[in-house]
N, C-alpha and C positions, 0 to 999 in steps of 0.2 A: 608442310606447315605444322608447327607445334600445337598440340591440343592441351598442353599443360595450363592449369589454372594460374591466375595471377593474384597476388595479395600485396597490399601496402600496409606496412607497420608504421604507426606514428606514435613514438614513445621516447621520452627524454631520459629515462633511466637505462643506462647502457646494458646492465645485466639483464633486466627484464626484456629489453629489445632483442638481445641475443637469444634468450629463451624462446620468445615468440617466433623469431626467424627459424629456429630449429624445429619447433612444433609444426609450423606451417610447411616447411620444406619436407618434413616426414609425411605430411598429408598430400604431397604432390604439387605444391605451389612453387612458382617462381616468385621470390619475395624481394620487394624493394622497400627500404626502410629509411626513416629520418627521425630527427629529434625535435622537429618544430611543426606547428600547425600550418604555417604558410607554405613551407616546402612540401608538406604532406598533400596539400591541395594540388600543388604542381605535379607531384608524382601521380596522383589519381588522374589528372587530366592527360598526362603523358602515356600512362600504361593501361588505362581503362581496366582496373582490377575487378575481380569478382567479389573480393572480400577486403575490408579495411578494418584493422584493429586500431583503436583510437584512445590514447590516454586523455583523461580529463584535465589534468594539471600539466600544461605545457608552458614553455618559457616565453612565448610571444602571444599568440591568441589562444584562448582556452579551447577545450574540447567541444564545448557547445557551439562556439562560433565556427570552429573547424568543420564540425558536422554540417552546419547550415550551408557553408560554402561548398562542401563536397556534394550535398544533395542538389545543388543548383546545376551540377555538371555530370552527375553519375547516379546510377541506381544500384551501385555496389552494396552488398550487405555490410552494414556498419556494426561492429561489436565494440561498445565503449567499455574501457577498462579503467577502474578507479578504486582507490581505497575508501572513498566516501560511501557511507551506507544510508544516509538520510533519504527518505522517500522523495523529497522535493528534488534532489539531484537526479534520481532515476526518472522522474517525470520530465524534468527539463531536458535531460539527455534524449529521451524518446521524442519529445516534442521538437527538438532540434533536428531530428532525422535519423537517430540511431535506431537499429532494429533490435538490439539486445544490449543488456547491461550486465557486466560481470565484475564482481568485486574482487579486489586483491586482498590477500594473496590467493592465487588460484592454483589448482593442481594441473600440471601439464596434460596428463591423460584425460582429465575431464574436459579441458579446453579442446583437445584434439577430437574427442568424441562429439562435442558440440559442433565444432567446425565441420566434421564429416557429415553430421546430420543436416546442417545448413546447406551444404553442397548437394546432398541427395535430393532435397526438396526444391532447390532453387532452379527455376527455369533458366534464369540468366539473361543479361541484356543482349547477348548475341543470338538469342533464339530466333529473332526475326530475320537473321541473316542466313539461317539454315533453310533447307528445303521444307516448306510447310506441308503437312499432310492434308489430305482432303478434309474440308471443313464440314462438319455436321452441325447445323444450327439447331439449338435447343431453345424453344420458347420457354423460358424459365417460369414456372408457376409455383415456386421460383426456379425450378430446374430439377431434372431427374439425373442423378449421377450415374451415367452409364459409361462403360469403357469406350474410348474413342471420341467422346465429346470434346470439341475444340472451342465452341462458342456458346455463351449463355446470354440470354437477353431478358431484361425485365424493366418495364416502364421506361423505355428509352435508353436504358444502360446496356452496353454491349461489352462483354468480357471475352477476349480471345486468348486462349492459353497456348495456341500454336505460334502466335506472334507476340505474345506477352504485352498485349495492349488493352486499354480500357477506354471506352468512349461513352459520352453522355450526349444524347441528341445529336450525334454525328461529330461532336467535338472531342478530340483526344485529351485524356487526363493523364498526368504523370503521377504514378503511385510507386511506393517502395515495394521490394519483394515481399516483405511481411504483410503489407496492406493488401497486396494482390492475393496472397494465400488466404487471408481472412475473408476477403470478398468472395473469392471462388468457393470457399468452404460454405459460407452462408447461402450463396445462390444455389449451391449444389445440394442443399439439405432439405429441399422440398417443403419449406415452411416450418420444418421441425426446429425446436429451440435447441441451440447449442450453448451449453454452459460455458462460463469463462474457463473452467478447468479443461473442458473439451477443446477449446480453442488453443489454450496453452500447449496441450499435448499434440495438437495438430501442427503447431509451429515447431515442435521438437521432433516431428516425424514419428510420433508414437501413436499407438492405438488408444482409444478412449478407455479401454478396460486394462491398461498397462499397470495401473495402480501406483504410478510414480508420484512423488510428492509435488504438489503445486502450492507455492507460497502466496501470501497476500500480495506481495510485490509482483509476482508473476501475473496474477489476475489484474492488478492495477495496470501493468504494461499493456495488456489487451485492451483495457478501457481507453488508454491514451492512443494506441494505434487506431482504434475504431473512431475515436474523436477526430484524429487527424484525417482519416479517410473520409468521414462525413464532410469535413470542411472542404476537402479537395473536390469532392463530387458535387457539393452544393446541396447536400441532404440536410434535413431538419430532424432533430431528435423528437420534437413534439408532433410533427406531421411527416413521418418518414415516407420517403418514396422508395427506398431500397433497404435500409437497415433499421430494424425495429428493436428497441430495447424492451425486454420483458423484465420489469423491475424485480430484483431479488432472485432472478433465475439465470438470465443470460441474454442471448440475442437470437434473432431469426430474420430472414428476409421478409420484406413487406409483401402484402398480397398484390397480385397483378391487377392493374387498373384497366 
């Protein structure tokens, strides 16, 4: 059975579509591509990809609606590509379910490096189908990050990194790979504050002291992802059960109750 990764490219510009196919094939993906949103959703449903690149301007339904439909059937990592640079477009894309937002024109080497980083950190939707390791339950206070931890628990929330699942009071919650990483990072930080820059670099698979540039747009994307996560979990920003905002600084996990 092939262990190659799968990608779906949804892009109506033939030249860019060919470039994306080449970049992803060089990164070890089997690539399926299309020029419309509706057929892109069909490809995602048929091939269960690990990664989707999605153009915002499509001839039928736009990228926002395509992302929403994909999110209903898949937890693939969605990278939205567009020439638009307005912050509102970035926010709408992330709220629709995209994990990252890349503006055109892009440099193939940078895109490939970003894709490789995504796949290094991604547990993937098929993780639950693999043989799960022995589970060590960590009563998160909010949690001590030690090698081998598979489960974190805090105030009725359970995060299992071996099965890639999140539960609240015994009820399963569907989160994106980016949301999962952010939640795991906060629960594993033992109540310490994580700045937005910290979280951006965590999503890039970089160390906090790497010194790489973090833009206002990058930090804004973290805010949107955490807002989406709170909504899915049923958490409250004013009376947080799991994710606490430290105004002007960053985020941390709430105290154990």
